Structure formats: structure tokens, C-alpha cells
C-alpha positions in Angstrom: 0.7 -13.6 19.5 2.3 -14.0 16.3 1.8 -11.2 13.5 0.3 -14.0 11.6 -2.2 -14.8 14.1 -2.8 -11.2 14.8 -3.5 -10.8 11.0 -5.9 -13.7 10.7 -7.7 -12.5 13.7 -8.2 -9.0 12.1 -9.2 -10.7 8.7 -11.9 -12.1 10.3 -13.5 -9.0 12.0 -16.2 -6.9 9.9 -15.6 -3.6 8.4 -18.2 -0.8 8.1 -18.6 2.4 5.8 -21.5 4.0 5.5 -23.6 1.7 3.5 -20.9 -0.7 2.6 -22.3 -3.4 5.2 -19.9 -5.7 6.5 -17.0 -6.7 4.4 -15.0 -9.7 5.5 -11.6 -10.7 3.7 -11.4 -14.3 3.7 -8.5 -15.9 5.8 -7.2 -18.0 3.0 -7.6 -15.8 -0.2 -8.0 -17.9 -3.3 -5.9 -15.3 -5.3 -2.3 -14.7 -5.2 -0.4 -11.2 -5.4 0.5 -12.0 -9.0 -3.2 -12.4 -9.9 -4.0 -9.1 -8.0 -1.3 -7.1 -9.8 -4.0 -4.7 -12.0 -5.9 -3.8 -8.4 -2.2 -3.0 -6.8 -1.2 -0.9 -9.9 -4.6 1.1 -9.5 -3.9 1.6 -5.8 -0.4 3.0 -6.8 -1.4 4.8 -9.4 -4.2 6.8 -7.1 -1.8 7.2 -4.3 1.1 8.5 -6.7 -0.2 9.8 -9.4 2.0 11.3 -12.5 1.7 15.2 -12.9 3.5 17.7 -15.4 6.8 17.2 -13.7 7.1 13.6 -12.0 5.9 10.1 -12.9 3.5 8.1 -11.2 4.7 5.6 -8.6 3.7 3.0 -11.2 6.3 4.4 -13.6 8.8 4.5 -11.0 8.7 0.9 -10.1 6.8 1.1 -6.9 4.5 -2.1 -7.8 7.6 -4.0 -8.5 9.2 -3.3 -5.6 5.9 -3.9 -3.3 6.0 -7.2 -4.9 9.6 -7.8 -3.7 8.9 -6.6 -0.1 6.1 -9.2 -0.1 8.2 -12.0 -0.8 11.2 -10.5 1.7 8.8 -9.6 4.8 7.5 -12.0 6.6 3.7 -11.8 6.5 3.7 -9.1 3.9 2.5 -11.5 1.5 -0.5 -12.4 3.4 -1.2 -8.6 4.4 -0.9 -7.6 0.7 -3.4 -10.4 -0.4 -5.8 -9.8 2.1 -5.8 -6.1 1.7 -6.1 -6.2 -1.9 -9.1 -9.0 -1.6 -10.7 -6.2 0.9 -10.3 -3.4 -1.6 -12.0 -5.8 -4.4 -14.8 -7.0 -2.0 -15.5 -3.2 -0.9 -15.6 -2.0 -4.3 -17.8 -4.7 -5.7 -20.4 -4.4 -2.8 -20.5 -0.6 -2.4 -20.3 0.3 -6.3 -20.8 -3.1 -8.2 -17.4 -3.0 -10.1 -14.0 -4.3 -9.6 -11.6 -1.5 -8.0 -9.9 -0.9 -11.2 -13.0 0.0 -13.1 -14.3 2.6 -10.6 -13.8 6.2 -10.7 -11.0 8.1 -8.8 -13.8 9.5 -7.0 -15.2 6.1 -5.9 -11.5 4.6 -5.4 -10.9 7.6 -2.9 -14.1 7.0 -1.1 -13.0 3.3 -0.4 -9.4 4.2 0.6 -10.8 7.1 3.0 -12.8 4.6 4.8 -9.9 2.1 5.2 -7.9 4.9 6.4 -10.6 6.0 9.2 -11.0 2.3 10.4 -10.4 1.4 14.0 -6.5 1.0 14.5 -4.9 -2.8 13.8 -7.9 -3.8 11.4 -7.0 -5.3 8.2 -8.2 -2.0 5.8 -6.3 0.2 8.3 -3.1 -1.8 8.3 -3.0 -2.5 4.9 -3.6 1.1 4.0 -1.2 2.7 6.4 1.7 -0.1 5.2 1.1 0.0 1.6 0.9 3.9 1.5 4.1 4.4 3.7 5.9 1.5 1.7 4.7 3.1 -1.5 5.9 6.9 -0.4 9.2 5.6 0.9 10.0 3.4 -2.4 8.8 6.4 -4.6 10.8 9.4 -2.8 13.6 7.1 -2.7 14.0 7.0 -6.3 15.9 9.9 -8.1 13.2 10.1 -10.7 10.7 11.6 -8.0 12.8 14.6 -7.7 12.1 15.9 -11.1 11.1 19.5 -11.5 12.4 20.6 -7.9 15.4 22.4 -7.5 17.5 19.7 -6.0 18.9 16.9 -7.8 18.7 14.4 -5.1 17.2 13.5 -1.6 18.4 16.0 1.2 20.1 13.1 3.0 21.1 10.9 0.1 23.5 8.6 1.6 22.6 8.3 5.2 24.4 9.8 8.1 28.1 9.3 6.5 29.7 8.7 9.9 27.2 5.9 11.1 29.2 2.9 9.4 32.5 4.7 10.8 33.8 3.5 14.4 33.6 6.6 16.6 36.8 8.8 17.3 38.7 7.8 20.4 38.6 10.9 22.7 
């Protein structure tokens, strides 16, 4: 089974959340990632908000990097489109508003529901992947280290010897 087939199967399975009822992400979303950028911005801003010392994920460019990933990684675009559609559908069904127009508390409830879904379901795969990628992109940017006692990531250039040939013994 290919990854695309798996995502299609997952997108057809119903998702429940206390009082949410079944929410299905359509197999062929009618909106592109570019049309869903406002939802992605809200999601990234919720996952990585700014504080008094550090910028938000949006300010660091996490949204742009995820859009680039969606063009480079096979099936990422489809996962992103379906996941963003699921966020919108869940938000409209439960709260009656778009994801960008609900409170942080309501967003948190929807994201917790996605994170607690059965392993390999669309909401769970989407949430886990976007969260992991967003954090990696954010903490890979030097601006995220503002206010820390270090000026760079602990291992900024990887393992220096990795690219060198082993010394003959």
C-alpha cells in the first residue's frame, strides 16, 4: 500500500470528539494550501506563540517553510490540505466558526482532540507531523534562541566528523 492510498483511506474514516460527531475530510479537498494559509498561520501561531523573549513560529517563517516542504515531500501537500480542511470542518461543526475565528481555548480543544485520535488517522497524522516539523524548523532558526544563555543550538553544525572519511587504523 502506498502512502497516498493510506492517506486516502485515513481521510475517509470518521473522527469523533465528545459532541463533535463524525467529521470527514473529503478525499479531494476543493481548496489548495495557498487558499488555506490563514488556517495554517493560526495553527502555527497557536503551537509556537511569541513571548516576551522569543518570536512566534509565524515570525520566524515556519509557515513558509511548511509550504515549501509541501512542495518537496511526496504526499505532504495532500496531508496538509486534508488536515487543514479537517481543522476547519471540526471548528465549524463544534463551534460554528472558522478555525481562525475561534478562541485559543477552543483551538486547544480541537488540537487536543486531534492529538488523541487513533494512531494513523488523518487528524493524528496531521497534528503529529505539523507539530514535529514546526518545532524542528523553529528551533533550527537562531532567532528562537533569543533570551537563552547560549547563542546557538548546542550542536549547530551536526557531527563535524560525519562528512570526513574515517581515519585508517
